N, C-alpha and C positions, 0 to 999 in steps of 0.2 A: 469627487472633484480633486484634481491634483494641481500642484504649483510648479512653475518653472523656477530656476534659481534666481535669487534676488540680484537686481542690478542697481547700482548706486548712480544717481544723477549727479554728474560732475559740476553742474551749474549751481548747486545749492544742496541743503540738507533734505533732499527728497529721494524717494525710492520708487522704482518702477517694477511691477510684477505682472506676470500673465497667468491667469487662472483658466484651467480647462473645465468646461461644463459637460464633458463627455457623459452620455447617458441621460442628460436633461435637455429638454428643448430650450435652447438659449433665447428663443423669441418670447417665451413666457416670462423669463426673468427680465429681459430687456423692456418688455411692455410695448404697448401700441406706439409706433413711431419712436421707440426707445425712451418713452416717457419715464419708465421706472429708473433707467440709468441716470436720467437727468435729476430725478429726485435724490438718488444716492449721491451724485456729485455735489449737489447743493448741501445736503445734510452733513457730509464728511469733508467737504472742501477738497475734493480730489478730481482728477480727470479720468474718464472712462472711455474706452473705445472697444467695440465688439467686432471680432473677425471670426466668422463661422461659429465654432464652439468655444472660442477663446474670448476672454474679456481682459483687456489690458488696463492696468490701474497705475496712475502716477500721482504721488502726493507725499505729505509728511509720513515718515515711517510708521508712527503710531496709528495714523488714520488708515494707511494702507493695510495694516494688520487687522484693524476693525472691519474694513471692507472685505478682507479675506474671510473673517468669521461670518460676516453677513451673507456673502455669496454661498458659503458652505451651508448655512442654515436655510437659505432660500431654495437651494438645490434639494435639500432633504425634504422641505415642505412641499415642493412641487412633485417630488417622487411619491409622496404619500397621498396628496390631494389632486394632483393633475392640474392645479391652477394656482395663480398668485393674485391676490387682491391688493389694491392700494392700501386698504386698512391694515392687512397683515404686514405689508412692507413697512409702513410707518411704525407699527408696534415693534417689529423686529429691529429696525434701526435704533429705536429708543433703548431697547433691552441691550443690544450690542454696545451702544455708547456707554451704558452704565455698568454692565457686567462683563463685557469682553467676549460674550458668546451669545448665540441666538436662542430663542425660546422653543424651537420646533421639537427638539428631543424631549424637553421637559413637559410638553403638553399632553403626552400620552396618559390616559387614565384607565383603570381596570374596569370601571362601570360601563355597561352597554346602555346608552340612553335611547329614548324613544324617538321615532321619526317616521314619516310616511314615505313608503317606497324607498327610493335611493337617497332621500334626504337624511343625512346623518347629523345629529346634534353633538358637537364636541366643544370643549372649552377653547376659547380663542385667545385667552391671556393666562398668565401664570396665576393671577389673582382668582380668575374663574376656576382654574384647576384646583387651587387650594379650597375654594368654596365647595366644589363638588365632593372632594375627598372628605371635607368636614361633614357634609350631609351623610355621606356613606358611613362614617365612623362614629358619629355622635347622635344621641337621641334628640338633642335640641341644638339647632344651629341658628345663630342670630347673625344676619348679614346686613351691614350698614354701608351705604355707599351712594354715590350720585346717580342720577338718571342715566340710563343707557348702558349700565354695567352688567345687565343680564340677571339681576337678582331674582326677579319673579320668573322669568323664562326658564332659567336653569333649574329652579326649585320645582316648577311644574314638570319639567322633563324628568327629573329624578323621581317624582311622585308617580308619573305614568309608568316609568320603567319598573318601579317596585310593584305596582299593581299588575303589570304584565308578567312579572316573574313570581307572582303570588306570594310576595313577602308581606303584603297588606291586603285587606279585603275591601277597603274603600278609601276614597280621597275626599278630604274636606278642605275647601278653600274659603277663607274669610277675609273681609276688608272692612275697616271702619267706614261708615257712610257719612263722612264729614264734609260739610260744604266748603268749597274753596272759592268764595266770592259769589257763588250762585246759590239760590235757595231751592231745596228739595221740593218745597211746597208748590213751586211754579212748574214743576215737571208734570206732564200728563200721566194718567194711569194710576193703578193701585200701588201699594208699597213695593211690590216686586219690580214693577215697571220703573219706579222712581230710583231704586238702588242699582238696577242692572247696569246703568252707565258707569257706575263706580267699579263694577266687577268685570267690565269689558276686557281689560288686559289679560285676565285669566282665561276668558273664553278665547281670545286671540291666540294665546300660547297653546291651548289645547288643540285648536284647529291646525296647528303645525305638526301635531303629533298623532292625531287620530282623524278618521273620517267623520264628517258631520253626522252620519247615521249612527255611528258607534257612540259618539258623544251623547246624542239624544237618548239612545237606549240606556246608557249608563246613568244618565241623570234621571230618567223615568224610573229606573230600578233603585235609585238612591245609592248607587255605588259611587257616584260622583255628586257631591253637594257643593254648591257655590252660594254662600250665604253672607249677609251682613254680620259683622262681629257680634252685634247685640243678640243675635239669634243663638249664640253658642252657650249662653248661660244655662247652668244646671245639667249639662251633659257630661258624660264620661265616654271617651272614644277609645275603644280597644281595637288593636290590629288595624290602625288607620294611619295614613300619612296626612298631616294637617299643616296647612300653610296660612300664616297671617301676613298679608301683604299690606303695604303702606302703613306699617306699624307705628310710624312717627305720629300718626293721628289717633292712636289709641291712648286713652287716659291710663294713669297708673293702675287704677282699679280694673279696667278692662284688660290690661296686659296680664295682671295677676290672674284674673278669671280665665283668660285664654290658656296660659301656661299650665294651669291646674286642671285642664280638661284631659290631659294626657293620660291614657290608660295603658294596659298591658300590651307589649309588642307594638307600640306606636312610636311614631317619629314626628317631630314638629320642626318647622322652619319659619323663622320670623324675618321679614325683610323690611327695610325702610331707609329713608333718606332724612337725616336730622337737619338738613338745610331747607327742607320743604314742609315744615310743620304748619298745619292749617288750624290748629287749636287756638282759641282766643288767648289762653295762657300757655305760651310755648314751653315754659319750664315745667309744665305738668305732663309733658309727653311721656307715656309709658315706656317708649323705647329708650329715651334718654335716661330715665331712672333705672331701667333694667340693666343698662350697660354699667351703671355704678353699683347696683345691688348684687348682680349675679356673676360678675367676673370672678373666676377662680373656682366656681362650683364644678365638681367633677361631673362629666356627662354633658356639660353645656359648652359649646364652642362659639366664640365671637370671631367673625371674619370681616375685616375692614377692606372694602374695595375703594379704589381711587379713580381719578380721571384717566390713569393709565389703562384701566380695565374697560373703558367706554368702547363699545363695539358698534355704535351708530356712526353717522357721518363724522369725519375727522374734526369738523368745526365744533362738534358738541363738546369734546374734551377741552378745546380752547375757550369756549364760552364758560364752561364750569370753572376753569382756572381763572379767567378774568373776573368772574363774580366773587370767587374766593379772595382774590387779591384786593378787590374793591372793599369787601366786607372787613378784611384785616386792616386796611388803611383807615376805614371809617371807625372801627373799634379803637384803633390806636389814637385817632384824633380826639375821641370823646373821653379818653382816659386821662 
């Protein structure tokens, strides 16, 4: 992407610049009925107009510079992926506003993640990239963050990739079967049928990365195990990739039990959201305690994801932020 020379608007402290998107389909960046251009205008308080492969920008000099960085990033993203989503646009605008440059360049990772057919799994935020690099480089990674940040999904993708590349011989996925307002006893079936709903997010992630037949065969051969956390006691897992999901609902004793299952040539990932603890005594969460006890131990990495890393509907990040603000106000009023 190239720039034309800067022109100063004589009517006030504004700048006008024209950016060429040669080599990139400008319709992708403009969006349906130029909806993406309207979002950029609103976010940066600038005026945009598209003419062929050129986009003309008028506004405060700093904002025009930020839009220049954004358009450059969007062009690079479209060149790599062939598409532009509203979610990526919002994320890129946020990063450019804060850092002055877009995230596209920094999102490249060395790992090859699992996926079915042409579906490729890649980090969508810088926080997710840090998370994947941590899993790659540390024996134990603890990821803490709100819903929708890809904690479970990306951990499963890394696990499947390591199995595919024969770095491990089996995958073990565990979750605490803690009731969140409902009672396990009222669910039909045996114990497996009762806990399966709690393990469903792991099954869902696997189905994005393998065919149903392959998943079934690997489970039958016990190469993949999906179990309640309580079933992990007394085991030592060698050459395995182990994930503890929803770890905020593990007790301190359960967390210690899980972490000490790690055998030779194994890797563990612990994921959880400390704002969604379903234990009766929230201060007894093993995840909360682990963050205090294990910080600084060599070989263990803690990755904190935030609402900026939410990859669901854009409203999810706003909802998370609203709840955090409300909780902070409530806490302040009671102190």
